[in-house]
C-alpha positions, 0 to 999 in steps of 0.5 A: 056751597059749604066751606068744607068743600073748599078746604082741600083746594085752599090748603093746596094753595097754601102748601104750594106757596110755602118755599121748600126748606133746604136742610143739611145735617148729620146722623150719628151713633149715640154710643160713640158719636160715629157717623151712620152711613145709609140712614134714611131721612124723610121730609114728608114724602121726600126721602134721602140717605146719609153719606158715608160721613153721616151727612145729608141734604134734603128739601121739603115743606114739612115741619118734621124731619125723621130718620132711621137706620138699620140696627137703630131706632127711629127719631123725629125733629119738629119745627124745622126752619129754612136752612137749618142744620139738624143732627140726629143721634140714633140708638142701637136696638136689636129686636128680640121678639115674641109673637102674639096672635090675634087672640093672644094679644087680647088674652090677659094670660098670654099677653101678661106672660109675654110682658113678664118675659120681656121684663125679665129676659133678653126679650125686648120686642113684640110681633102683633097680628094686625091681620092674622092668618084667618084674615081677622083685623082685631082693632078698629081699622077705619078701612071700609073693606075690613068692615064689609068683608067681616074681618072685624068680627073680633076686637082684641086691641080696642085702641091701636095708638094707645096700645102702641104708646103703652108698649113703647112706655115699657121700652118695647119695639113693636112690629105689626104683622099683616098677612097679605094674600091669605085672606078668607073674609075678603075672598068670600066677600069679593069673589072677583078678588079670590084665587080660583080653581081651574073650574072657576070655584073659589080655591081653599087651602088645606086649612079650608081658607081662601086666598086673594089674587096677588095681581089685583091692585085692590087687594094690595090697596087693602093691605097697604091701607091697614099698614098705613094706619098701623104706622100712623098709630106708632108701630116701629115696623110693618111686617108682611107675611104670606107675601106669596102665591099659593103653593098649589098647581092649576090655580086661576088668577087674573093674569097668567102665573109665571115666575116672572109675573109672580115676582113682579106682583110681589115686588110691586106690593113692597115698592108701593108699601115703601112709597106709602109708608115713607112719611111715617118713618117705619121699618119695612119687613116681610117673611119668606119661606126658609127654603127660599134661602136655598132654592134658585127659582121662585119656589113656585110662589114668587119668592126669590131672595135676591129680588125680595130682600133688597126691597126691604129693611129686614128680610125674615126667613122662617127658619124652623127646623121642622119646616125643612122637610128635606133638610139642607146639604149635609144635614138631612135630619134638621130637627137634630141640627137647629144651629146648622139650619139657621146659620147656614140658611142665613149664610146662603141668603147673605151670599146670594143677596150680597146684603149685610147680615143686619138686613136679616131677622129670622123667625126661630122655632119655639114650638114642638116638632110636628114633622119628624120625631115630635121632639120637644124644642126646649132650652137647648134647641132654642139657644142653638138657634139664637146662637146661630142667628147671633153668630151670623150677625142678624138684627135680632130674631123672633120666636114663633109659637102659634099657641102663644105659649112661651117660657124663659127656657133658653133665654138669658135673664136680664142683668 
């Protein structure tokens, strides 16, 4: 029998024989040597948090210890010895990001413009589609289902670890966006995983794209496998989008769709994500509708801010004024009040979740209005949104333009 068949068993025996290292240490702020409370420390799959004085204790068999904290960067230390004392010094980072689509990251004109803006303005981060709105996976993912579903029909990132390394060499904080339950290729390839109409046909949304069933573990596994590859490649943060049920009545799923079951399905995805991604020390984020900050129910899609946000490092409400078709209290024309839309929505989310402002990073509108008077969202409107997010105290912000068109209008220049 080939030796390779014995290797997993031999490795398990060797691992079991290694005593767990008992490690103590501190996590401090690099700027003032102040203790950082609540930092996440991982040793393999073992996770702990730092105490109010920045101290921690952890055990594990790994030779690498990792730490991260909200509002800070990530660090790792190699070659740990039993009973070693470890001190982490984390640097503050406030991601200010542009978004590039599946196509935008591969097109030199869009990618180079984004990098130029990062070099010359306050921007310091990128959100990159690793699985886009049409279900395309634009990099050589190892996942078998991505190949079978036809999600790999476009390659705009030839080598994901190399791409991450090149972005980090420029000092860029890198966020990988994964669209979860809106997945046309997977739904068409695997009708057993698709959302159905009342008559049993595969349902399509207004963009003529099919969705997959949030109750299905195989759907969750597919997206979590992609997230794990991205984390292993070096991305700083995994951001799940379309973590929701379709907003259409009368659809069929593998389980009964109720507010309770919808919320439970989304929570299960995020809980499993945190477990599977723990060893990579990557931040976990998810996008939510802007009105989720205000609606007391699950908005019919499973998103309730009090239940989702605590499962994440960063909650990212989409606070585009054009998306607030009914306005907000006292501001019924949202495109005329971009500051108020962003600030008051974030305030409401904080009040309801009782989480600190740094646990939020909103999406802001960097595109022309499409829903009201079609006004241009230029420098003034963009700056109003940024000012609102910064007054609130969010951990940065992200600019959305699905056409990958950005300029320095409204952005501060680097000093």
